[in-house]
C-alpha positions in Angstrom: 112.6 91.8 97.0 110.4 94.4 96.9 111.0 96.7 93.7 112.5 100.3 94.5 109.8 102.7 94.2 109.7 105.2 91.2 110.8 108.8 92.2 108.8 111.7 91.4 111.7 113.7 89.7 111.6 116.3 86.8 111.4 113.4 84.3 108.4 111.9 85.9 106.7 115.3 85.9 107.4 115.6 82.3 106.1 112.3 81.8 102.5 113.2 83.5 102.2 116.4 81.8 102.0 114.6 78.6 99.2 112.7 79.5 95.9 113.8 77.6 93.7 116.0 79.6 96.5 117.3 81.7 96.9 121.0 82.2 99.6 121.2 83.9 101.6 119.8 86.8 103.0 121.6 89.7 105.1 119.7 92.4 105.0 120.8 95.7 107.8 122.2 97.9 107.6 123.5 101.4 110.3 124.1 104.0 110.3 126.1 107.1 113.2 128.9 107.7 114.0 132.2 109.4 112.9 135.1 107.2 114.1 138.7 108.0 112.4 141.7 106.6 111.3 145.1 108.1 113.9 144.3 111.1 111.9 141.5 112.1 112.7 137.8 111.8 110.7 134.8 112.3 110.4 131.0 111.6 108.2 131.1 108.2 106.6 128.5 106.1 107.9 129.0 102.7 106.3 127.1 99.5 107.7 127.0 95.8 105.3 128.2 93.0 105.0 127.2 89.3 105.8 130.3 87.1 103.4 131.2 85.6 101.0 129.8 88.0 97.3 128.3 87.1 96.6 127.9 90.7 93.5 130.5 91.8 95.3 131.1 94.7 97.5 133.3 92.7 94.8 135.4 91.1 93.6 137.6 93.8 96.4 140.3 95.2 95.7 143.0 97.8 98.9 144.6 96.0 101.1 144.1 93.6 101.6 141.0 91.0 102.8 137.5 90.6 106.6 136.7 90.3 107.4 137.4 86.9 109.9 134.7 86.1 111.4 131.4 87.6 114.9 133.5 88.1 113.8 136.9 89.0 114.5 136.7 92.7 111.2 137.7 93.2 108.5 136.4 96.1 104.8 137.0 97.1 103.4 136.8 100.4 100.2 136.9 102.1 98.0 139.7 104.1 98.9 137.8 107.4 102.7 137.4 106.6 102.6 141.2 105.7 101.2 142.1 109.0 103.3 139.9 111.1 106.5 141.7 109.6 104.9 145.2 110.7 103.7 146.3 107.3 100.4 148.3 107.8 99.1 148.0 104.5 99.8 145.6 101.9 101.2 148.2 99.6 103.8 148.8 102.0 105.5 145.7 101.5 106.2 146.0 97.8 109.8 146.4 96.7 110.9 145.4 100.1 113.7 143.0 100.8 113.0 139.5 102.8 116.0 137.7 103.5 116.3 133.9 104.1 118.7 133.0 106.7 121.1 129.7 107.0 123.6 128.7 109.4 127.1 129.9 108.5 129.6 127.5 106.9 131.5 125.1 108.9 135.2 126.0 109.4 138.0 123.4 109.0 138.4 122.9 112.8 134.7 122.1 113.1 134.9 119.9 110.0 137.9 117.5 111.8 135.2 117.1 114.9 133.2 113.6 115.1 129.8 114.5 113.0 126.7 113.1 115.0 125.1 110.0 113.3 122.0 108.6 113.1 123.2 104.6 112.6 126.1 105.8 110.2 124.2 108.3 108.7 125.9 111.7 109.2 123.8 114.5 110.8 124.5 118.1 111.1 123.7 120.3 114.6 120.1 120.6 115.6 120.5 124.4 114.2 121.8 123.4 110.5 119.0 124.3 107.9 116.8 125.8 111.0 119.5 128.9 112.0 118.5 131.4 114.5 118.7 135.0 113.9 121.6 135.3 116.1 124.0 133.1 114.5 122.6 132.9 111.0 124.0 134.3 107.5 121.6 135.4 105.0 121.7 132.8 102.6 119.4 134.3 99.6 117.4 137.8 99.4 114.0 138.2 97.7 112.2 141.5 96.4 108.6 141.4 97.5 106.6 142.0 94.2 102.9 140.9 95.6 101.0 140.3 98.5 98.1 137.7 98.1 94.6 138.4 99.0 94.2 135.7 101.9 91.5 137.5 103.8 88.1 138.8 103.3 86.7 141.9 104.0 86.0 141.5 108.1 89.7 140.4 108.2 88.9 136.4 108.5 91.3 134.1 106.6 89.8 132.9 103.4 89.4 129.2 102.8 91.7 127.7 100.0 90.8 124.6 99.4 92.2 121.6 100.6 95.9 122.2 99.2 98.5 123.2 101.8 99.5 126.8 101.7 102.3 128.9 102.9 102.9 132.5 103.9 105.5 133.1 101.6 106.1 131.9 98.0 109.3 132.1 95.7 109.7 130.6 92.4 109.7 126.5 92.3 113.3 126.7 91.2 114.4 128.9 93.9 112.7 126.7 96.5 114.2 123.6 95.0 117.6 125.1 94.9 117.3 126.1 99.0 115.9 122.3 99.7 118.8 120.9 97.8 121.2 123.1 99.5 120.0 123.4 103.1 118.6 120.1 103.9 117.4 119.2 107.6 118.2 116.2 109.8 114.8 114.4 108.6 115.8 115.1 104.8 119.1 113.9 105.0 118.3 110.6 106.5 115.3 110.2 103.7 118.0 110.6 101.4 120.4 108.4 102.7 118.0 105.5 103.5 116.6 105.7 99.9 120.3 105.5 98.3 121.0 102.7 100.8 117.9 100.5 99.4 118.6 101.1 95.9 115.6 103.1 95.4 117.7 106.0 94.4 121.1 106.0 92.7 123.8 107.9 94.2 123.7 110.8 91.9 120.0 111.0 91.9 118.0 113.8 93.4 115.2 112.7 96.1 112.8 114.1 93.9 109.4 115.8 95.0 107.0 114.3 97.6 103.8 115.2 95.7 102.8 117.1 92.7 99.3 118.6 91.9 97.9 117.5 88.4 95.1 120.2 87.0 93.1 118.6 84.4 91.0 120.6 81.6 87.8 118.4 82.0 86.7 116.9 85.4 85.3 114.0 83.1 88.9 113.3 82.3 89.9 113.0 85.8 89.4 109.2 85.9 91.6 108.2 82.8 94.3 110.8 84.1 94.4 109.1 87.5 94.6 105.6 85.8 97.5 106.9 83.7 99.2 108.2 86.5 98.9 105.0 88.7 100.3 103.2 85.5 103.2 105.4 85.7 103.9 104.0 89.2 102.5 106.7 91.0 99.9 106.9 93.9 97.3 109.6 93.2 94.6 111.3 95.6 91.7 113.6 94.1 88.9 116.0 96.1 86.9 113.1 94.1 88.3 110.4 96.9 87.1 112.6 99.6 83.7 113.3 97.9 83.2 109.4 97.6 83.8 109.0 101.2 81.6 111.7 102.1 78.8 110.0 100.1 79.0 106.9 101.6 79.0 108.9 105.0 75.9 111.1 103.9 74.1 107.8 102.7 74.4 105.8 105.8 73.0 109.1 107.8 70.4 109.9 105.3 69.1 106.3 105.5 69.4 106.4 109.5 67.4 109.6 109.5 65.1 108.1 106.7 64.4 105.2 108.9 64.0 107.4 112.0 61.5 109.6 109.9 59.5 106.5 108.7 58.9 105.2 112.4 58.1 108.5 113.3 55.5 109.0 110.5 54.1 105.8 111.3 53.5 106.6 115.1 51.9 110.2 113.9 49.5 108.4 111.5 48.6 106.3 114.6 47.9 109.3 116.4 46.1 111.1 114.0 43.9 108.1 113.4 43.3 107.7 117.1 42.4 111.2 117.9 40.1 111.1 114.7 38.3 108.0 116.1 37.9 109.5 119.6 36.5 112.4 117.8 33.9 110.3 116.3 32.9 108.8 119.7 32.5 112.1 121.0 30.6 113.5 118.1 28.5 110.3 117.2 25.3 112.7 118.0 26.1 115.2 116.1 27.0 112.8 113.2 23.5 111.5 113.3 21.7 114.9 113.0 23.8 115.8 110.1 22.7 112.4 108.5 19.0 112.8 109.8 18.7 116.3 108.0 20.2 114.9 104.7 23.9 114.6 104.8 25.5 112.1 102.5 28.3 109.8 103.4 30.9 111.7 101.2 30.1 115.0 103.0 30.4 113.1 106.4 34.0 111.7 105.1 34.9 115.3 103.7 34.4 116.8 107.0 36.5 114.7 108.7 39.4 114.8 105.5 39.6 118.7 106.1 39.7 118.2 110.0 42.9 115.7 109.1 44.3 118.2 106.7 44.4 121.0 109.1 46.2 119.2 111.6 48.7 117.7 109.0 49.1 121.5 107.7 49.4 123.0 111.3 52.1 119.9 112.2 53.9 120.4 108.9 54.4 124.2 109.3 55.3 123.9 112.8 57.9 121.2 111.9 59.2 123.4 109.0 59.6 126.5 111.5 61.3 124.1 114.4 64.0 122.6 111.6 64.7 126.1 110.5 65.7 127.1 114.0 67.4 123.8 114.4 69.5 124.5 111.2 70.5 128.2 112.3 71.5 127.2 115.5 73.7 124.2 113.9 75.3 126.8 111.2 76.2 129.4 114.3 77.9 126.3 116.1 79.8 125.0 113.1 80.9 128.3 112.3 82.1 129.2 115.6 84.0 126.4 116.7 84.9 124.7 113.3 85.5 127.9 110.7 86.2 130.7 112.8 89.3 129.4 114.5 90.5 128.3 111.0 89.9 131.9 109.9 87.3 130.7 107.4 84.2 132.7 106.3 80.7 132.0 107.3 79.2 129.2 105.5 75.6 127.7 105.7 76.2 123.8 106.1 72.7 123.2 106.5 69.7 124.7 104.7 66.2 124.0 103.9 65.5 125.3 100.3 62.1 126.3 99.3 60.8 123.0 97.8 62.0 121.1 100.8 59.5 123.5 103.0 56.7 123.2 100.3 57.2 119.2 99.9 57.4 118.8 103.5 54.1 120.7 104.5 52.4 118.6 101.5 53.5 115.5 102.6 52.2 116.1 106.0 48.8 116.9 105.0 48.9 113.8 102.5 49.7 111.5 105.8 47.2 113.2 107.6 44.5 112.4 104.9 46.0 108.6 104.6 45.7 108.5 108.6 42.1 109.9 108.3 40.7 107.3 105.7 39.4 104.7 108.5 37.9 107.3 110.9 35.9 109.0 108.3 34.8 105.4 106.6 33.7 104.8 110.4 32.0 108.0 110.7 30.3 107.6 107.1 28.9 104.3 108.3 27.3 105.3 111.6 23.2 104.5 111.8 21.7 107.8 112.1 18.8 106.4 114.5 21.5 104.4 116.7 23.2 107.9 116.8 20.4 110.2 117.9 19.8 107.7 121.1 23.8 108.0 122.0 24.5 110.3 125.0 
């Protein structure tokens, strides 16, 4: 039989927190519920937050401060939440109350009725755990003590990394108590299935879905992840995503390098062909220069300079075209990717100064190399035969 999976409960959180290099371990709890404040009620995503909390998203406030204590009955909201509930300024929301609404308790007559079930697992009504404002009761009230700065100066939503976010946060203790008391149907099914399979004891909690582990030094991440896996848990970090991105960019860079190499080869043949045609057209001119005393190295130098000018012009023109393409790509990425998500403008594509200079120098060098054969051929022209050339 497959061994039961380990539950990410408080004991497991404490084990992970004892791993050397770990700064904090924050379980993640999110749930949707009707919230009512300032005479308005909407379904909102509520998150549980560790108090005190080391996350950067709880460092910048448009007004107020972080939750003072786990049992203080306080909440923090973001700017979008405040605006949605009719608070013109973030400071206007401070001290106001937010009510979380829950379905009313069942009466005795209702309890005697047959309860809907899912393969023997009892279910509540569809409205259980997600009450509508009309039939709901105030299950818990929180006082707003802070409004998180979630928007930039232009009113666009800030990018807060890959971690899930919520419009309102209560203490982790309060979030867990709510989740335990007001489970939705899917949570009930998951709990009963876990107990039925033996993965969870009859009196054990379902635990947390995930937790965020913060380390003091990024260099210790590999060892910390190894210890977490040894404890029986899976792990994911931004390093996994970066490794995948490195592979993708390696493939892209290789393909672009191959394409660039082919382009350079074709360009070098083009330059060489242009120089050879120039020699054929200027054979008499070369003969005159040699007849009046021009040396072979001086003839070569003329063609090297001409090739360098061609390479310089091509390099500068190529950099200008690349800059234009980068600007257009950045604008399109912002318009269709970042702006719909409320994120700020970011330069995805950029040409640093050293790349500009390197591209121009490289273009000149390739042109000079392509001119080696034409220049040597021009230097070998016999002046007597060249003077007879039409």
